[in-house]
C-alpha positions as CSV (number, residue, x, y, z in Angstrom):
1,X,39.8,-38.2,-44.6
2,X,41.3,-36.3,-41.8
3,X,44.8,-36.4,-41.2
4,X,46.6,-37.3,-37.8
5,X,47.6,-33.6,-38.0
6,X,43.8,-32.4,-38.3
7,X,42.9,-34.5,-35.2
8,X,45.7,-32.8,-33.4
9,X,44.5,-29.4,-34.4
10,X,40.9,-30.4,-33.2
11,X,42.1,-31.4,-30.0
12,X,44.2,-28.1,-29.3
13,X,40.9,-26.2,-30.2
14,X,38.8,-28.3,-28.2
15,X,41.3,-27.8,-25.0
16,X,41.2,-24.0,-25.6
17,X,37.4,-24.0,-25.8
18,X,37.4,-25.9,-22.5
19,X,40.0,-23.8,-20.9
20,X,38.1,-20.7,-21.9
21,X,34.8,-21.8,-20.6
22,X,36.4,-22.6,-17.2
23,X,37.9,-19.1,-17.3
24,X,34.3,-17.6,-17.9
25,X,32.8,-19.8,-15.0
26,X,35.6,-18.6,-12.8
27,X,34.4,-15.0,-13.1
28,X,31.6,-15.8,-10.5
29,X,32.1,-17.1,-7.1
30,X,31.5,-20.8,-7.4
31,X,28.9,-20.8,-4.6
32,X,26.9,-18.0,-6.2
33,X,27.2,-20.0,-9.6
34,X,25.7,-23.2,-8.2
35,X,22.9,-21.1,-6.4
36,X,22.0,-19.3,-9.5
37,X,21.7,-22.7,-11.2
38,X,19.3,-23.9,-8.3
39,X,17.2,-20.9,-8.6
40,X,16.8,-21.1,-12.3
41,X,15.8,-24.7,-11.9
42,X,12.8,-24.0,-9.5
43,X,11.4,-21.3,-12.1
44,X,9.9,-21.1,-15.4
45,X,8.9,-18.5,-17.8
46,X,5.3,-18.0,-18.1
47,X,3.9,-18.4,-21.7
48,X,5.0,-15.1,-23.7
49,X,7.9,-14.7,-21.3
50,X,11.8,-15.0,-22.4
51,X,13.3,-13.5,-19.5
52,X,15.5,-16.8,-19.0
53,X,16.7,-16.8,-22.5
54,X,20.0,-15.3,-21.5
55,X,20.7,-17.7,-18.6
56,X,23.1,-19.8,-20.5
57,X,25.3,-21.5,-17.8
58,X,28.1,-21.8,-20.3
59,X,28.7,-18.1,-20.2
60,X,29.4,-15.5,-17.6
61,X,26.2,-15.2,-15.3
62,X,26.9,-11.6,-14.4
63,X,25.5,-10.9,-18.0
64,X,22.3,-12.7,-17.3
65,X,19.2,-10.6,-17.4
66,X,18.3,-9.5,-13.9
67,X,21.7,-10.4,-12.4
68,X,24.3,-7.8,-11.3
69,X,27.5,-8.4,-9.7
70,X,30.5,-6.7,-7.9
71,X,33.7,-8.6,-8.5
72,X,33.0,-12.1,-8.0
73,X,29.6,-11.9,-6.1
74,X,25.8,-11.3,-7.0
75,X,24.6,-8.1,-5.3
76,X,21.4,-7.9,-7.0
77,X,18.7,-10.2,-8.6
78,X,15.8,-8.7,-10.5
79,X,13.6,-11.9,-11.6
80,X,11.5,-11.4,-14.5
81,X,10.8,-9.0,-17.2
82,X,10.1,-5.6,-15.4
83,X,8.3,-4.1,-18.4
84,X,4.5,-3.3,-17.8
85,X,2.6,-6.4,-19.0
86,X,4.9,-8.8,-19.1
87,X,4.0,-12.4,-18.2
88,X,6.2,-12.9,-15.3
89,X,7.6,-16.3,-13.8
90,X,6.2,-19.4,-12.1
91,X,7.5,-21.8,-9.7
92,X,8.9,-21.4,-6.2
93,X,11.8,-19.4,-4.7
94,X,14.4,-22.0,-4.1
95,X,16.0,-22.2,-0.6
96,X,19.7,-21.6,-2.5
97,X,18.9,-18.1,-2.6
98,X,20.3,-17.7,1.0
99,X,23.7,-18.7,-0.4
100,X,24.2,-15.4,-2.5
101,X,25.9,-13.8,0.5
102,X,26.4,-10.6,-0.8
103,X,23.0,-10.1,-2.1
104,X,21.6,-6.6,-1.4
105,X,18.6,-6.4,-3.7
106,X,15.9,-9.2,-4.5
107,X,12.9,-8.5,-6.5
108,X,10.5,-10.6,-8.5
109,X,8.0,-9.2,-11.1
110,X,4.3,-10.0,-10.7
111,X,3.5,-13.7,-11.7
112,X,2.6,-16.9,-10.4
113,X,5.5,-17.7,-7.9
114,X,3.8,-19.8,-5.2
115,X,4.6,-21.6,-2.0
116,X,6.2,-20.2,1.1
117,X,9.2,-17.6,1.6
118,X,12.3,-19.6,2.3
119,X,13.7,-19.5,5.8
120,X,17.1,-19.1,4.2
121,X,16.6,-15.4,3.3
122,X,17.5,-14.8,6.9
123,X,21.0,-15.6,5.7
124,X,21.2,-12.5,3.4
125,X,22.7,-10.3,6.1
126,X,23.4,-7.5,3.3
127,X,19.8,-7.6,1.9
128,X,18.5,-4.1,1.7
129,X,15.7,-4.4,-0.8
130,X,13.4,-7.3,-0.8
131,X,10.0,-7.0,-3.2
132,X,8.0,-10.1,-4.3
133,X,4.5,-8.6,-4.9
134,X,1.6,-9.7,-7.0
135,X,2.3,-13.4,-6.9
136,X,0.9,-16.5,-5.2
137,X,3.1,-16.6,-2.0
138,X,1.5,-18.3,1.0
139,X,2.3,-19.5,4.4
140,X,3.8,-17.2,7.1
141,X,6.3,-14.3,7.0
142,X,9.5,-16.2,8.6
143,X,10.2,-14.5,12.0
144,X,13.8,-15.2,11.2
145,X,13.5,-12.2,8.5
146,X,13.9,-9.9,11.8
147,X,17.7,-11.0,11.3
148,X,18.2,-8.9,8.2
149,X,19.1,-5.6,10.1
150,X,19.9,-3.7,6.8
151,X,16.5,-4.3,5.3
152,X,15.1,-1.0,4.2
153,X,12.1,-2.0,2.1
154,X,9.8,-5.0,2.5
155,X,7.2,-5.5,-0.2
156,X,5.1,-8.7,-0.2
157,X,1.8,-7.2,-1.2
158,X,-0.8,-8.7,-3.2
159,X,0.0,-12.6,-2.3
160,X,-1.8,-15.2,-0.2
161,X,0.3,-14.8,3.0
162,X,-1.3,-15.3,6.4
163,X,-0.7,-15.5,10.1
164,X,0.6,-12.6,12.3
165,X,3.0,-10.0,11.1
166,X,6.3,-11.1,13.1
167,X,7.2,-8.9,16.1
168,X,10.7,-9.3,14.7
169,X,9.6,-7.3,11.5
170,X,9.1,-4.2,13.7
171,X,12.4,-4.4,15.3
172,X,14.2,-4.0,12.1
173,X,16.1,-0.6,12.7
174,X,16.6,0.5,9.0
175,X,13.0,0.0,7.7
176,X,11.7,2.9,5.5
177,X,8.8,0.9,3.5
178,X,6.7,-1.7,4.7
179,X,3.9,-2.8,2.0
180,X,2.1,-5.8,3.2
181,X,-1.4,-5.0,1.7
182,X,-3.8,-7.2,0.0
183,X,-2.8,-10.5,2.0
184,X,-4.6,-12.6,4.7
185,X,-2.6,-11.4,7.9
186,X,-4.5,-11.7,11.1
187,X,-3.6,-10.3,14.5
188,X,-2.2,-7.0,15.9
189,X,0.4,-4.7,14.0
190,X,3.8,-5.1,15.8
191,X,5.6,-2.3,17.3
192,X,7.6,-0.6,14.7
193,X,10.9,1.0,16.2
194,X,12.5,2.3,13.0
195,X,12.7,6.1,13.2
196,X,13.2,6.3,9.4
197,X,9.9,4.4,8.4
198,X,8.0,6.6,6.1
199,X,5.5,4.4,4.3
200,X,3.3,1.5,6.1
201,X,0.8,0.0,3.9
202,X,-1.4,-2.9,5.5
203,X,-4.5,-2.3,3.6
204,X,-7.1,-5.3,2.7
205,X,-6.0,-7.8,5.5
206,X,-7.7,-9.2,8.5
207,X,-5.8,-7.3,11.2
208,X,-7.3,-6.1,14.5
209,X,-6.6,-4.6,17.8
210,X,-5.8,-1.0,18.6
211,X,-3.3,1.3,17.4
212,X,-1.6,2.7,20.4
213,X,0.3,6.1,20.6
214,X,3.4,4.5,20.7
215,X,2.8,1.6,17.9
216,X,3.9,3.9,15.1
217,X,6.9,6.1,14.5
218,X,6.0,9.8,13.9
219,X,8.4,9.8,10.8
220,X,5.6,8.2,8.8
221,X,4.6,10.1,5.8
222,X,2.1,7.4,4.1
223,X,0.0,5.4,6.4
224,X,-2.7,3.0,4.7
225,X,-4.4,0.3,6.9
226,X,-8.0,0.5,5.6
227,X,-10.1,-2.7,5.1
228,X,-9.2,-4.3,8.5
229,X,-10.8,-4.7,11.7
230,X,-9.1,-2.2,14.0
231,X,-10.9,-0.7,16.9
232,X,-10.4,1.9,19.3
233,X,-9.5,5.6,19.3
234,X,-6.9,7.1,17.2
235,X,-6.7,10.6,18.4
236,X,-3.4,10.4,20.4
237,X,-1.3,8.4,17.6
238,X,-2.4,10.8,15.1
239,X,-1.6,14.2,16.9
240,X,2.1,13.2,16.7
241,X,2.2,12.2,13.1
242,X,2.5,15.7,11.6
243,X,4.5,14.7,8.5
244,X,1.7,12.4,6.9
245,X,0.8,13.4,3.5
246,X,-1.5,10.4,2.9
247,X,-3.7,8.8,5.5
248,X,-6.4,6.1,5.0
249,X,-8.1,4.5,7.9
250,X,-11.2,3.7,6.2
251,X,-13.4,0.5,6.6
252,X,-12.3,-0.3,10.2
253,X,-14.1,-0.1,13.5
254,X,-12.1,2.9,14.9
255,X,-14.2,5.1,17.3
256,X,-13.9,8.2,19.4
257,X,-13.3,11.9,18.1
258,X,-11.3,12.9,15.1
259,X,-8.5,15.3,16.2
260,X,-8.8,18.7,14.8
261,X,-5.0,18.9,14.4
262,X,-4.9,16.4,11.8
263,X,-6.6,18.9,9.4
264,X,-3.7,21.1,9.4
265,X,-1.2,18.2,8.2
266,X,-0.1,18.3,4.7
267,X,-2.2,15.7,3.6
268,X,-3.6,15.6,0.0
269,X,-6.1,12.8,0.6
270,X,-7.8,12.1,4.0
271,X,-10.0,8.7,4.1
272,X,-11.5,8.3,7.5
273,X,-15.1,6.9,6.1
274,X,-16.9,3.8,7.3
275,X,-15.7,3.6,10.8
276,X,-17.3,4.4,14.2
277,X,-16.0,8.0,14.8
278,X,-18.3,10.4,17.1
279,X,-18.7,13.7,18.3
280,X,-18.1,17.1,16.6
281,X,-15.5,17.8,14.0
282,X,-13.4,21.0,14.8
283,X,-10.5,21.8,12.4
284,X,-8.2,24.4,14.1
285,X,-8.0,26.4,10.7
286,X,-9.4,26.5,6.9
287,X,-8.8,23.1,5.7
288,X,-6.6,22.8,2.6
289,X,-6.7,19.2,2.0
290,X,-7.9,18.5,-1.7
291,X,-10.2,15.3,-0.6
292,X,-11.9,14.5,2.8
293,X,-14.1,11.5,3.4
294,X,-15.7,11.3,6.8
295,X,-18.9,9.6,5.2
296,X,-20.6,6.6,7.2
297,X,-19.5,7.5,10.7
298,X,-21.4,8.9,13.8
299,X,-20.1,12.4,13.6
300,X,-22.4,15.0,15.0
301,X,-22.8,18.8,15.7
302,X,-22.6,21.4,12.9
303,X,-20.8,21.4,9.6
304,X,-17.7,23.5,10.3
305,X,-17.2,26.3,7.8
306,X,-13.7,25.8,7.5
307,X,-14.5,22.7,5.4
308,X,-15.7,25.0,2.5
309,X,-12.0,25.0,1.0
310,X,-11.9,21.4,0.5
311,X,-12.4,20.3,-3.2
312,X,-14.1,17.0,-2.6
313,X,-15.9,16.8,0.8
314,X,-17.6,13.4,1.9
315,X,-19.9,14.1,5.0
316,X,-22.7,12.0,4.1
317,X,-24.2,9.2,6.5
318,X,-23.5,10.9,9.6
319,X,-25.4,12.8,12.1
320,X,-24.7,16.4,11.3
321,X,-27.3,19.0,12.6
322,X,-28.2,22.6,11.9
323,X,-27.8,24.8,8.5
324,X,-25.3,24.4,5.9
325,X,-22.7,27.2,6.1
326,X,-23.2,29.9,3.6
327,X,-19.4,29.7,2.6
328,X,-20.2,26.4,1.1
329,X,-22.7,27.9,-1.3
330,X,-20.3,30.5,-2.3
331,X,-17.5,27.9,-3.2
332,X,-19.9,25.5,-4.8
333,X,-21.4,28.3,-7.3
334,X,-17.8,29.2,-7.9
335,X,-16.8,25.9,-9.0
336,X,-14.2,25.7,-6.3
337,X,-15.9,22.9,-4.7
338,X,-16.1,19.8,-7.0
339,X,-18.0,17.3,-4.6
340,X,-20.1,18.2,-1.7
341,X,-22.1,15.0,-0.3
342,X,-24.2,15.9,2.7
343,X,-27.1,13.4,2.3
344,X,-28.2,11.2,5.3
345,X,-27.8,13.5,8.1
346,X,-30.0,15.6,10.1
347,X,-29.5,19.1,8.4
348,X,-32.1,21.6,8.5
349,X,-31.4,24.0,5.8
350,X,-29.4,25.6,3.2
351,X,-29.3,29.2,1.8
352,X,-29.2,28.8,-1.9
353,X,-31.4,30.2,-4.4
354,X,-33.6,27.4,-6.1
355,X,-32.9,29.1,-9.4
356,X,-29.2,28.9,-9.0
357,X,-27.1,27.3,-11.5
358,X,-24.7,24.8,-10.2
359,X,-21.5,23.9,-12.3
360,X,-21.5,21.1,-14.4
361,X,-18.3,20.3,-12.7
362,X,-19.7,20.3,-9.2
363,X,-21.7,17.5,-7.6
364,X,-24.0,18.3,-4.6
365,X,-26.2,15.8,-3.0
366,X,-28.7,16.8,0.0
367,X,-31.3,14.4,0.1
368,X,-32.6,12.7,3.4
369,X,-32.0,15.4,5.7
370,X,-34.6,17.4,7.8
371,X,-35.3,19.7,5.1
372,X,-36.8,19.8,1.5
373,X,-33.8,20.1,-0.7
374,X,-33.9,23.6,-2.3
375,X,-32.4,22.3,-5.6
376,X,-32.6,19.0,-7.4
377,X,-29.3,17.6,-8.1
378,X,-28.3,14.0,-9.1
379,X,-27.1,11.9,-6.1
380,X,-25.5,8.5,-5.8
381,X,-28.0,5.5,-6.5
382,X,-27.2,4.1,-3.3
383,X,-28.6,7.4,-1.6
384,X,-32.2,6.0,-2.1
385,X,-35.3,7.6,-3.5
386,X,-36.4,9.5,-0.4
387,X,-35.9,13.3,-0.7
388,X,-36.4,13.9,3.0
389,X,-36.0,12.1,6.2
390,X,-39.2,11.1,8.2
391,X,-40.3,13.9,10.5
392,X,-40.3,11.6,13.6
393,X,-36.7,10.7,13.1
394,X,-35.8,14.4,13.0
395,X,-38.1,15.4,16.1
396,X,-36.3,12.5,17.7
397,X,-33.1,13.6,17.0
398,X,-33.8,17.1,18.3
399,X,-35.3,15.8,21.4
């Protein structure tokens, strides 16, 4: 049986343990501590994830997985295991997130986070990095996010967000990366005022309207707005973006000419296919872009010899006429050209020996033009089975 002395010792030990925990809890600002508790209650590990295993609120929250502190404030919150293939989290982003007044970085790994973005995010005046991609966020982007004047990266891609992209987002002065692809956004693109914006990714939405010459800053290096419903010309806006190294405008309804100057930009991959671009194409010099896709447009005139230095060239399904320049044959036989798709045009000839051996590493398709292909090469299945365009169509085009 325990003596009174034993009970006194146990009492003293208990008091010391209680005081120790008070000291531990006092390390973090109480407002941040309570905010983390609310955030934790609104989220769960998906089966197979144990991200929250370290979130024991009897210990220092600054040692929790994904929580980073400066002094007594949370400055970075990375929710979920960032390793590839991790199951992620489910639940909602609790409005208490807005209480973390010193938060500069907020990210959530891919998972099943659903619901709307909390309006309280606008209270995070120090936030520079916001990335919640590949989840199930819905609703609209709060216009109040335009109050985050220090925000540099906004990545909400691969969600179910809808409505218009708020004009207030375009007013943010420090933006460098805006990644909103694979959502359900509608309406026009806002005017972006940031002169430090280098990446704009809006692909796979339902955006519409035209892209005026003053809409996007010349600082852009990466521009992807494919799979939308944009219309109108782009020659004026593209000519001023000489820092681009990636451009994808495919699967829209852009029209008018393709400016020749764009082929001199330091681009590795130029995607302009499936639009309504028209007229001749006239690069200013030899094209050094690795991949150029201008297929499924309304381009006409002769094929420029300056394209013969492109490794992968897609000019199919246009209205090109005349002979294929001899420089293409030379580059093709030398295996410098890997893909040359010229099918479904109005081309009248190509100077190539019918016995010439095209390298196995190269693909050439000539079918459905105003000539009988002198060499038989495999073409994509969607090119159809007809080798030559009907004579009446060729005569009509000539006339």
